[in-house]
N, CA, C and O atoms as CSV, one atom per row, in Angstrom:
chain,resi,resn,atom,element,x,y,z
A,1,UNK,N,N,17.215,-40.727,78.323
A,1,UNK,CA,C,16.268,-39.382,77.802
A,1,UNK,C,C,16.467,-39.276,76.271
A,1,UNK,O,O,17.643,-39.113,75.946
A,2,UNK,N,N,15.953,-39.309,75.694
A,2,UNK,CA,C,15.432,-39.211,73.898
A,2,UNK,C,C,14.724,-37.950,73.706
A,2,UNK,O,O,13.599,-37.819,74.190
A,3,UNK,N,N,15.226,-37.095,73.106
A,3,UNK,CA,C,14.427,-36.050,72.699
A,3,UNK,C,C,14.507,-35.839,71.277
A,3,UNK,O,O,15.590,-36.209,70.825
A,4,UNK,N,N,13.557,-35.272,70.264
A,4,UNK,CA,C,13.292,-35.199,68.993
A,4,UNK,C,C,13.055,-33.614,68.856
A,4,UNK,O,O,12.224,-32.957,69.483
A,5,UNK,N,N,14.250,-33.005,67.603
A,5,UNK,CA,C,14.269,-31.496,67.768
A,5,UNK,C,C,13.906,-31.525,65.871
A,5,UNK,O,O,14.585,-32.127,65.039
A,6,UNK,N,N,12.679,-30.703,65.600
A,6,UNK,CA,C,12.386,-30.429,64.313
A,6,UNK,C,C,13.806,-29.416,63.774
A,6,UNK,O,O,14.452,-28.589,64.417
A,7,UNK,N,N,13.932,-29.822,62.521
A,7,UNK,CA,C,14.585,-28.945,61.692
A,7,UNK,C,C,14.284,-27.109,61.422
A,7,UNK,O,O,13.228,-26.629,61.010
A,8,UNK,N,N,15.171,-26.569,61.682
A,8,UNK,CA,C,14.689,-24.959,62.036
A,8,UNK,C,C,14.558,-24.638,60.223
A,8,UNK,O,O,15.231,-25.021,59.266
A,9,UNK,N,N,13.494,-23.862,60.339
A,9,UNK,CA,C,13.075,-23.331,58.516
A,9,UNK,C,C,14.135,-22.492,58.286
A,9,UNK,O,O,14.724,-21.815,59.129
A,10,UNK,N,N,14.395,-22.577,56.882
A,10,UNK,CA,C,15.272,-21.798,56.287
A,10,UNK,C,C,15.036,-20.379,56.518
A,10,UNK,O,O,13.880,-20.092,56.827
A,11,UNK,N,N,15.891,-19.418,56.435
A,11,UNK,CA,C,15.719,-18.110,56.336
A,11,UNK,C,C,16.569,-17.817,54.962
A,11,UNK,O,O,17.384,-18.500,54.341
A,12,UNK,N,N,15.900,-16.202,54.710
A,12,UNK,CA,C,16.064,-15.916,53.177
A,12,UNK,C,C,17.831,-15.916,52.834
A,12,UNK,O,O,18.166,-15.984,51.652
A,13,UNK,N,N,18.712,-15.853,53.719
A,13,UNK,CA,C,20.035,-15.832,53.579
A,13,UNK,C,C,20.217,-17.041,53.016
A,13,UNK,O,O,20.507,-17.161,51.826
A,14,UNK,N,N,20.048,-18.127,53.897
A,14,UNK,CA,C,20.505,-19.637,53.264
A,14,UNK,C,C,19.940,-20.051,51.890
A,14,UNK,O,O,20.561,-20.677,51.031
A,15,UNK,N,N,18.367,-19.502,51.793
A,15,UNK,CA,C,17.686,-19.810,50.433
A,15,UNK,C,C,18.409,-19.268,49.277
A,15,UNK,O,O,18.532,-19.790,48.169
A,16,UNK,N,N,18.967,-17.905,49.782
A,16,UNK,CA,C,19.907,-17.331,48.448
A,16,UNK,C,C,21.111,-17.865,48.220
A,16,UNK,O,O,21.558,-18.007,47.082
A,17,UNK,N,N,21.661,-18.165,49.163
A,17,UNK,CA,C,23.000,-19.091,48.954
A,17,UNK,C,C,23.203,-20.062,48.451
A,17,UNK,O,O,24.178,-20.291,47.734
A,18,UNK,N,N,21.998,-21.106,48.831
A,18,UNK,CA,C,21.582,-22.665,48.405
A,18,UNK,C,C,21.247,-22.292,46.793
A,18,UNK,O,O,21.742,-22.993,45.911
A,19,UNK,N,N,20.408,-21.187,46.472
A,19,UNK,CA,C,20.185,-21.225,45.204
A,19,UNK,C,C,21.259,-20.877,44.275
A,19,UNK,O,O,21.641,-21.699,43.441
A,20,UNK,N,N,21.750,-19.757,44.364
A,20,UNK,CA,C,22.950,-19.390,43.924
A,20,UNK,C,C,24.158,-20.590,43.727
A,20,UNK,O,O,24.750,-20.790,42.666
A,21,UNK,N,N,24.349,-21.238,44.829
A,21,UNK,CA,C,25.421,-22.387,44.522
A,21,UNK,C,C,24.896,-23.174,43.453
A,21,UNK,O,O,25.608,-23.294,42.456
A,22,UNK,N,N,23.676,-23.784,43.481
A,22,UNK,CA,C,23.192,-24.560,42.577
A,22,UNK,C,C,23.253,-24.135,40.982
A,22,UNK,O,O,23.559,-24.890,40.059
A,23,UNK,N,N,22.844,-22.579,40.871
A,23,UNK,CA,C,22.716,-22.117,39.433
A,23,UNK,C,C,24.260,-22.006,39.276
A,23,UNK,O,O,24.647,-22.063,38.109
A,24,UNK,N,N,24.985,-21.892,40.006
A,24,UNK,CA,C,26.342,-21.356,39.875
A,24,UNK,C,C,27.276,-22.750,39.017
A,24,UNK,O,O,27.933,-22.893,37.986
A,25,UNK,N,N,26.739,-23.746,40.421
A,25,UNK,CA,C,27.178,-25.116,39.888
A,25,UNK,C,C,26.495,-25.770,38.510
A,25,UNK,O,O,26.845,-26.854,38.043
A,26,UNK,N,N,25.749,-25.155,38.105
A,26,UNK,CA,C,25.070,-25.655,36.945
A,26,UNK,C,C,25.621,-25.084,35.836
A,26,UNK,O,O,25.720,-25.864,34.889
A,27,UNK,N,N,26.077,-23.788,35.616
A,27,UNK,CA,C,26.737,-22.753,34.968
A,27,UNK,C,C,28.061,-23.705,34.736
A,27,UNK,O,O,28.224,-24.378,33.719
A,28,UNK,N,N,28.981,-23.653,35.844
A,28,UNK,CA,C,30.312,-24.336,35.745
A,28,UNK,C,C,30.194,-25.653,34.729
A,28,UNK,O,O,30.990,-25.860,33.814
A,29,UNK,N,N,29.001,-26.549,35.070
A,29,UNK,CA,C,29.350,-27.715,34.634
A,29,UNK,C,C,28.699,-27.751,32.817
A,29,UNK,O,O,29.147,-28.560,32.004
A,30,UNK,N,N,27.766,-26.872,32.515
A,30,UNK,CA,C,27.477,-26.475,31.144
A,30,UNK,C,C,28.844,-25.917,30.469
A,30,UNK,O,O,29.242,-26.323,29.377
A,31,UNK,N,N,29.421,-25.079,31.134
A,31,UNK,CA,C,30.288,-24.700,30.444
A,31,UNK,C,C,31.663,-25.180,30.425
A,31,UNK,O,O,32.544,-24.585,29.804
A,32,UNK,N,N,31.906,-26.462,31.229
A,32,UNK,CA,C,32.942,-27.221,30.899
A,32,UNK,C,C,32.676,-28.201,29.862
A,32,UNK,O,O,33.526,-28.605,29.070
A,33,UNK,N,N,31.181,-28.653,29.906
A,33,UNK,CA,C,30.624,-29.400,28.766
A,33,UNK,C,C,30.911,-29.106,27.503
A,33,UNK,O,O,31.165,-29.971,26.665
A,34,UNK,N,N,30.886,-27.492,27.200
A,34,UNK,CA,C,30.926,-26.908,26.175
A,34,UNK,C,C,32.460,-26.320,25.562
A,34,UNK,O,O,32.935,-26.164,24.437
A,35,UNK,N,N,32.836,-26.141,26.688
A,35,UNK,CA,C,34.151,-25.066,26.612
A,35,UNK,C,C,35.361,-26.326,26.114
A,35,UNK,O,O,35.954,-26.297,25.035
A,36,UNK,N,N,35.539,-27.397,27.186
A,36,UNK,CA,C,36.563,-28.410,26.835
A,36,UNK,C,C,36.659,-28.953,25.640
A,36,UNK,O,O,37.837,-28.999,25.284
A,37,UNK,N,N,35.704,-29.511,24.639
A,37,UNK,CA,C,35.656,-29.844,23.460
A,37,UNK,C,C,35.742,-28.754,22.266
A,37,UNK,O,O,35.702,-29.054,21.073
A,38,UNK,N,N,35.860,-27.521,22.747
A,38,UNK,CA,C,35.905,-26.390,22.034
A,38,UNK,C,C,37.278,-26.447,21.912
A,38,UNK,O,O,37.728,-26.621,20.780
A,39,UNK,N,N,38.168,-26.319,23.003
A,39,UNK,CA,C,39.560,-26.027,23.110
A,39,UNK,C,C,40.084,-26.917,22.237
A,39,UNK,O,O,40.814,-26.451,21.362
A,40,UNK,N,N,39.909,-27.984,22.256
A,40,UNK,CA,C,40.592,-29.147,21.714
A,40,UNK,C,C,40.113,-29.718,20.540
A,40,UNK,O,O,40.680,-30.744,20.164
A,41,UNK,N,N,39.019,-29.194,19.757
A,41,UNK,CA,C,38.534,-29.422,18.736
A,41,UNK,C,C,39.557,-28.944,17.448
A,41,UNK,O,O,40.361,-28.036,17.658
A,42,UNK,N,N,39.490,-29.575,16.161
A,42,UNK,CA,C,40.659,-28.994,15.122
A,42,UNK,C,C,39.699,-27.546,14.455
A,42,UNK,O,O,38.531,-27.562,14.067
A,43,UNK,N,N,40.411,-26.673,14.486
A,43,UNK,CA,C,39.973,-25.616,13.866
A,43,UNK,C,C,40.398,-25.207,12.415
A,43,UNK,O,O,39.628,-24.682,11.610
A,44,UNK,N,N,41.853,-25.541,12.146
A,44,UNK,CA,C,42.499,-25.399,10.868
A,44,UNK,C,C,43.595,-26.561,11.135
A,44,UNK,O,O,44.046,-27.152,12.116
A,45,UNK,N,N,43.814,-26.571,9.472
A,45,UNK,CA,C,44.624,-27.548,9.087
A,45,UNK,C,C,45.712,-27.158,8.155
A,45,UNK,O,O,45.386,-26.374,7.264
A,46,UNK,N,N,46.861,-27.535,8.193
A,46,UNK,CA,C,47.829,-26.703,7.300
A,46,UNK,C,C,48.664,-27.820,6.865
A,46,UNK,O,O,49.107,-28.803,7.459
A,47,UNK,N,N,48.778,-27.284,5.344
A,47,UNK,CA,C,49.838,-28.082,4.623
A,47,UNK,C,C,50.617,-27.608,4.246
A,47,UNK,O,O,50.559,-26.706,3.412
A,48,UNK,N,N,51.879,-28.196,4.881
A,48,UNK,CA,C,53.523,-27.768,4.946
A,48,UNK,C,C,54.220,-28.770,3.992
A,48,UNK,O,O,53.717,-29.866,3.743
A,49,UNK,N,N,55.200,-28.422,3.554
A,49,UNK,CA,C,56.549,-29.308,2.950
A,49,UNK,C,C,56.531,-30.381,3.960
A,49,UNK,O,O,56.559,-31.550,3.576
A,50,UNK,N,N,56.478,-30.033,5.489
A,50,UNK,CA,C,57.115,-30.890,6.308
A,50,UNK,C,C,55.944,-31.877,6.759
A,50,UNK,O,O,56.222,-32.828,7.489
A,51,UNK,N,N,54.705,-31.666,6.351
A,51,UNK,CA,C,53.692,-32.552,6.822
A,51,UNK,C,C,52.188,-31.900,7.022
A,51,UNK,O,O,52.001,-30.837,6.430
A,52,UNK,N,N,51.369,-32.305,7.608
A,52,UNK,CA,C,49.954,-31.577,7.976
A,52,UNK,C,C,50.391,-31.131,9.490
A,52,UNK,O,O,51.163,-31.675,10.280
A,53,UNK,N,N,49.734,-30.132,9.581
A,53,UNK,CA,C,49.534,-29.380,10.803
A,53,UNK,C,C,48.254,-29.048,11.502
A,53,UNK,O,O,47.672,-28.004,11.207
A,54,UNK,N,N,47.710,-29.968,12.525
A,54,UNK,CA,C,45.965,-29.852,12.910
A,54,UNK,C,C,46.566,-28.822,14.058
A,54,UNK,O,O,47.424,-29.099,14.896
A,55,UNK,N,N,45.760,-27.324,13.834
A,55,UNK,CA,C,45.734,-26.401,14.747
A,55,UNK,C,C,44.310,-26.581,15.487
A,55,UNK,O,O,43.250,-26.889,14.942
A,56,UNK,N,N,44.570,-26.276,17.078
A,56,UNK,CA,C,43.371,-26.378,17.981
A,56,UNK,C,C,43.872,-24.826,18.369
A,56,UNK,O,O,44.841,-24.190,17.953
A,57,UNK,N,N,42.691,-24.422,19.460
A,57,UNK,CA,C,43.030,-23.542,20.023
A,57,UNK,C,C,43.953,-23.472,21.226
A,57,UNK,O,O,44.386,-22.441,21.739
A,58,UNK,N,N,44.216,-24.873,21.645
A,58,UNK,CA,C,44.990,-24.718,22.808
A,58,UNK,C,C,46.484,-25.313,22.345
A,58,UNK,O,O,47.516,-24.769,22.740
A,59,UNK,N,N,46.501,-26.579,21.400
A,59,UNK,CA,C,47.819,-27.005,20.466
A,59,UNK,C,C,47.903,-27.038,19.332
A,59,UNK,O,O,46.960,-26.886,18.555
A,60,UNK,N,N,48.862,-27.210,19.087
A,60,UNK,CA,C,49.043,-28.214,17.404
A,60,UNK,C,C,49.534,-29.038,17.557
A,60,UNK,O,O,50.158,-29.379,18.561
A,61,UNK,N,N,49.311,-29.808,16.176
A,61,UNK,CA,C,49.892,-31.527,16.347
A,61,UNK,C,C,50.228,-31.758,14.842
A,61,UNK,O,O,49.413,-31.708,13.922
A,62,UNK,N,N,51.392,-31.984,14.756
A,62,UNK,CA,C,52.074,-32.190,13.420
A,62,UNK,C,C,51.967,-33.626,13.296
A,62,UNK,O,O,52.014,-34.429,14.227
A,63,UNK,N,N,51.800,-33.917,11.899
A,63,UNK,CA,C,51.634,-35.480,11.287
A,63,UNK,C,C,52.861,-34.929,10.205
A,63,UNK,O,O,52.741,-34.030,9.373
A,64,UNK,N,N,53.968,-35.690,10.466
A,64,UNK,CA,C,55.250,-35.569,9.419
A,64,UNK,C,C,54.636,-36.551,8.040
A,64,UNK,O,O,53.931,-37.559,7.999
A,65,UNK,N,N,55.232,-35.776,7.078
A,65,UNK,CA,C,55.039,-36.372,5.695
A,65,UNK,C,C,55.348,-38.047,5.471
A,65,UNK,O,O,54.827,-38.803,4.651
A,66,UNK,N,N,56.535,-38.381,6.651
A,66,UNK,CA,C,56.935,-39.651,6.286
A,66,UNK,C,C,55.782,-40.671,6.918
A,66,UNK,O,O,55.750,-41.867,6.626
A,67,UNK,N,N,54.913,-40.084,7.755
A,67,UNK,CA,C,53.850,-40.904,8.311
A,67,UNK,C,C,52.721,-40.905,7.238
A,67,UNK,O,O,51.884,-41.765,7.510
A,68,UNK,N,N,52.573,-40.544,6.648
A,68,UNK,CA,C,51.353,-40.137,5.603
A,68,UNK,C,C,51.371,-40.993,4.339
A,68,UNK,O,O,52.160,-40.685,3.446
A,69,UNK,N,N,50.511,-42.110,4.186
A,69,UNK,CA,C,50.764,-42.854,3.420
A,69,UNK,C,C,49.769,-42.243,2.077
A,69,UNK,O,O,50.375,-42.084,1.017
A,70,UNK,N,N,48.563,-41.967,2.095
A,70,UNK,CA,C,47.788,-41.350,1.266
A,70,UNK,C,C,47.166,-40.338,1.520
A,70,UNK,O,O,47.375,-40.034,2.695
A,71,UNK,N,N,46.281,-39.418,0.866
A,71,UNK,CA,C,45.702,-38.457,0.733
A,71,UNK,C,C,44.577,-38.488,-0.291
A,71,UNK,O,O,44.675,-38.488,-1.518
A,72,UNK,N,N,43.197,-38.522,0.673
A,72,UNK,CA,C,41.820,-38.647,-0.141
A,72,UNK,C,C,41.125,-37.362,-0.123
A,72,UNK,O,O,41.325,-36.770,0.938
A,73,UNK,N,N,40.319,-36.688,-1.003
A,73,UNK,CA,C,39.454,-35.734,-1.240
A,73,UNK,C,C,38.209,-36.467,-0.956
A,73,UNK,O,O,37.653,-37.223,-1.753
A,74,UNK,N,N,37.822,-36.198,0.205
A,74,UNK,CA,C,36.370,-36.559,0.302
A,74,UNK,C,C,35.325,-36.027,-0.005
A,74,UNK,O,O,34.299,-36.672,-0.222
A,75,UNK,N,N,35.433,-34.331,-0.098
A,75,UNK,CA,C,34.123,-33.591,-0.711
A,75,UNK,C,C,34.848,-32.153,-0.438
A,75,UNK,O,O,35.872,-32.012,0.229
A,76,UNK,N,N,34.174,-31.198,-1.033
A,76,UNK,CA,C,34.463,-30.021,-0.971
A,76,UNK,C,C,33.507,-29.798,0.377
A,76,UNK,O,O,32.549,-30.421,0.834
A,77,UNK,N,N,34.359,-28.401,0.861
A,77,UNK,CA,C,33.648,-27.745,1.930
A,77,UNK,C,C,33.810,-25.843,1.814
A,77,UNK,O,O,34.695,-25.187,1.264
A,78,UNK,N,N,32.707,-25.425,2.490
A,78,UNK,CA,C,32.937,-23.989,2.501
A,78,UNK,C,C,33.676,-23.548,3.355
A,78,UNK,O,O,33.043,-23.629,4.408
A,79,UNK,N,N,35.079,-22.934,3.627
A,79,UNK,CA,C,35.821,-22.098,4.759
A,79,UNK,C,C,34.641,-21.449,5.418
A,79,UNK,O,O,33.568,-21.085,4.937
A,80,UNK,N,N,35.169,-21.389,6.799
A,80,UNK,CA,C,34.551,-20.240,7.653
A,80,UNK,C,C,34.579,-21.239,9.043
A,80,UNK,O,O,34.890,-22.424,8.917
A,81,UNK,N,N,34.275,-20.738,10.206
A,81,UNK,CA,C,34.155,-20.981,11.474
A,81,UNK,C,C,32.960,-20.953,12.226
A,81,UNK,O,O,32.315,-19.906,12.297
A,82,UNK,N,N,32.530,-22.162,12.893
A,82,UNK,CA,C,30.940,-22.369,13.301
A,82,UNK,C,C,31.277,-22.972,14.718
A,82,UNK,O,O,32.380,-23.481,14.920
A,83,UNK,N,N,30.384,-22.910,15.620
A,83,UNK,CA,C,30.287,-23.912,16.802
A,83,UNK,C,C,29.569,-24.656,16.599
A,83,UNK,O,O,29.371,-25.292,17.634
A,84,UNK,N,N,28.713,-25.175,15.425
A,84,UNK,CA,C,28.075,-25.759,15.160
A,84,UNK,C,C,28.875,-27.323,14.442
A,84,UNK,O,O,29.795,-27.133,13.646
A,85,UNK,N,N,28.535,-28.552,14.718
A,85,UNK,CA,C,29.417,-29.817,14.158
A,85,UNK,C,C,28.689,-29.850,13.026
A,85,UNK,O,O,27.473,-29.658,13.053
A,86,UNK,N,N,29.537,-30.164,11.609
A,86,UNK,CA,C,29.282,-30.439,10.136
A,86,UNK,C,C,29.151,-31.497,9.960
A,86,UNK,O,O,29.149,-31.651,8.738
A,87,UNK,N,N,28.977,-32.797,10.655
A,87,UNK,CA,C,28.965,-33.674,10.298
A,87,UNK,C,C,27.430,-34.284,9.727
A,87,UNK,O,O,27.355,-35.417,9.252
């Protein structure tokens, strides 16, 4: 005996939960795409007598002056903060 059963139609709750999960997953995905680079991108550079400190919102990286061979000014910038890339 082989019987086939049709799928039951979706009720209002299953449609709501499915749409909510898809929208939530999309928001989380876009949040990670924009948030992770923002957290680890350089926001400030600080020149000290010990070297150069690169500051990000999450961490700071120090380049000791012994490892710096030369410094070259490539252009002038306007100080400020922006979420848009400046290249």
